[in-house]
N, C-alpha and C positions, 0 to 999 in steps of 0.2 A: 031845385029843392032836393035835399038829401033824403034818401030813403033808408030807414034803419030797420034791420031785421034782427030778431033774436037768434041765438046760436042754433036753436032747434029748427027755425025756419030756414036758416042758411043750409043746414045739413039736408033738409027736405028738398030744397031747391036744387042742390048739387045732385042728389039722388035722381030727381026727375030728369035733369039734363043727361045723366049717364044712361038712364033707361031709354030715353029717346034716341041716343046715339046707337045703342044696341039694336033697336028696332029698325033704324035707318040702314045699319050695316048688313043686316040679315038678308034683305033682298039682293044686295050686291053680291054676296057670297053665293046665293042660290042662282043668280043670273050667270055668274062665272062657271059654276058647275054645269048649268044647262048648256052654256055655249060650248064647253068642252065635249059634253056628251053628244051634241048635235054635229060635231065635226066628223068628216068621213074617216074611215080607217086609213092609216098612213103606213107606207113602207119606205124603208131606206135601202138603197143599193150601193154597195161599195165594190169596185173592181180592183182586186189586188194584183201584185206582181208586175206592174207596168214598168217599162223602161228598157227591156231587152229586145223588143220587137216593135219596130216603128209602125208597120201597117196595122198590127193589132191595136196598138195604142191609139192611133188615129181613129180607128173604128169606135173605140170606147169614148173618145172625146166627142164623137158625132152622135152618140146615143141620145134619144130625146129625154129631156128632163134633167133634174139635178142628180145625176149619177156621180158619186164621188170617185175620184181617181187616186188610188194609193200607189205611190211610185217608189220603187226600190232605189236606194241611193247609189250613186257612182256607176249606174248602168249606162250603156251607150246612148240611149235616147231619153234619159230621164228629164233633162232640162227642156228639151223640145216638146215632149208630151205634156209636161207641166204647163208650159206656155200655152199650148193649144187648149188644154183643159180650162185654164184661166180665161182665155178669150171666149170660150164656149159657155162661161158662167158656171163652171163646175168647181166643186171643192177639190183642192189639191192636198193630199196627205202624204206624210213621210211614212213609208212602209218599213218599219224599223226591224232589222234582222236580229232575232233573239234565239238563244240556244234551245233546240228541241231535245227531247229525251233520246230519240234515235238520231244519230249524227250522220245520216245519209244526205248527200247533196247539200251540204251547208255552204253558203256563199262566204267568200272572203269578207272579213270585217264584222262577222257575227259577234254579238256580245255574249260572253260565256260567264259561267259562275265564278271563274277565277279572274275575270276582268276587274281591275281595281276601280275605285270610285274616280280617281283622276283620269284613268284611261277611258272610262265610260263617258265622262264629261267631254273629253276631247273628241271621241268618236261621234257622240251625239251632235256636237257643234259642227264638225265637218259634214256630217250627213245632212243636217237641216239647212246648212248654207249651200249645199250642192243642188238643192231643188227650189226653184223660185215659187213664190205665192203659197207656201205651205200654211194651212190653217188648222191642221190637226195631225195626229199620230195614231197609227195602229200597229200591232205587232205582226211581224212576219215569222211564222213558226212560233217558237217560244214556249212549247209545252213544258220545258224544264224551267226556264228562267222566270216565267210568270208565276211559278209556285213559291218564289223566294221573296219574302217581304223586304229584305234589305236592298236587293238590287232594284226591285220595283219602286221603292221609296227614292232611290237615287235617280231613276228615270223620271219619276213624277216631279222631282225637284227641278230637273233640267227643263221639263215641259213648262213648269210654272214660271220659269225665268223668261219665257217668251210669251209676251202678253197675249191672252185671248185664245191660245191653242186649246183644242179639245182632245180627248183621248177616246179611242174605241178599243175595247178588249176584244180581240179576234176570237178569244175563248177557245184556244186550241187544247186546253186541259180543263177538266171539271174542277181541278184543284187550284185554278188560277185565283190569285189575290189581287190582280191588277185593277179591276174595277173598284174594289173596296178601298185600296190605297189611293187611287185617283180621287175618289170621293172624299176621303179623309183629308187630302191635301187641297181640297177646294177646286179641283180641276173639273170642268164640265165633261162628263163622261157617260158612255153607254156601252152595252155589250151586244155582241153578235148573237142572233137567234138561230139563223139557218145558214149552212153552207149550200150553195145552189148546185155545185158541180163536182162533188167528190166522185161521182160517176158521170162521165162526160158523154152521155147519150141524151138526146132531146127528151125522151120519155122520162128519164130519171130527173133531168132538170125541171121538167114540167111538174113532176110530183113534189119536188122541193119548193118550187115557186108557189104551188097551190097551198102548201103548208104555211108558207110565209104569209100569204093572204089571209088564211084562217087565223093565224096568230094576231095579225093586225086587226081583224074584225073582233077578236075576243079581248085584246089588250089595248087597243087604240093605236098602237104603233109596233112595228116589228122590223128588225134589221137583218138584211141578207147580204152575204159576201159571195162574190163569184170571181172568176179568173178569165183572162183574155183568150180562152179556148175558142176555136171556130164554132163549136156547137153552142156554147154559151152566148156568144155574140149574135149568132144567127137567131137564136131563140129570143133574146132581149130586143133585137131590132124588130121582130115581128110582134111581140106581146106588149111592149111598153105603150104603144099608142092606143091599146085597148083598155088600159087601166081605168081611165076616166069613165068610160061606159059601164064599168063594173062598180062604180062608186068608190073607187080606191084612189088615193092621192099619193104620188111619189114626192117625197120631201127630202131636203138636205139633211145631213147629219146634225148640223147645228140646230136646225129647227126641231128635229126629233128629240134632241136632248132637252130643249126648252119645254116641249110638249109633255115629255115623260115626267119632267120635274113638276110641271103644273098638275098633272094627274096624281102624282104622289102626294103633293101638298093638299089637294082637294080630298084625297082619301084620308089623310091624317086629320084634317079638320072635321070630316064627317064622323070619324070615330072618337 
């Protein structure tokens, strides 16, 4: 039997269905918000400058948990350390040398402001092909180049041509536009919050690590970068197994990017 409804009743029927869908969707959004808020504080650790020293690199790959390994290209032990990191289940990153403001101790092959787009593309290709299992990129130095939108757009284009790569702005300059441009280009990206070992004493490293944990408790996730210094590695070998007991979770870079994006989306919805 066919049921005939007037135009007014059809409109009322559609309105009722729409209202029910909104009521049904609201608990889902609230549940997602609650799930995120119930998650433990999360920290990300990246160890930069790997590749020049085999023993230090092996210590990093043996650290407990998903500590990301940022490897300098064309260094003596780059490929070997990357392989060991991959076997250990750690993220391997290209630690891309970019020009700093102060030109002291710049490694050969650094990308400068006078590097052309064609040269940059060729350098990037050689670098990323020299390190196996790369899943992301972060800048080595770069306090000058990360301020220049043009060169950063070129770099992000190269990153975007390799499916699934993420980018971490090491944030060596407060004027960096790297994260902004990465986001505009649709590249999964995040920025460093704390350098752990600008001062290489255990007391100083402990202060920075404590600040990293405080930021994670306040913001949900925080990103720390360290280096393969003896004091840093000794500290991390001792402290990382204690994190779970403090209610803090060590997570991969990729997971932290997804988590921060979810927090941002939830914040936008709530406002």
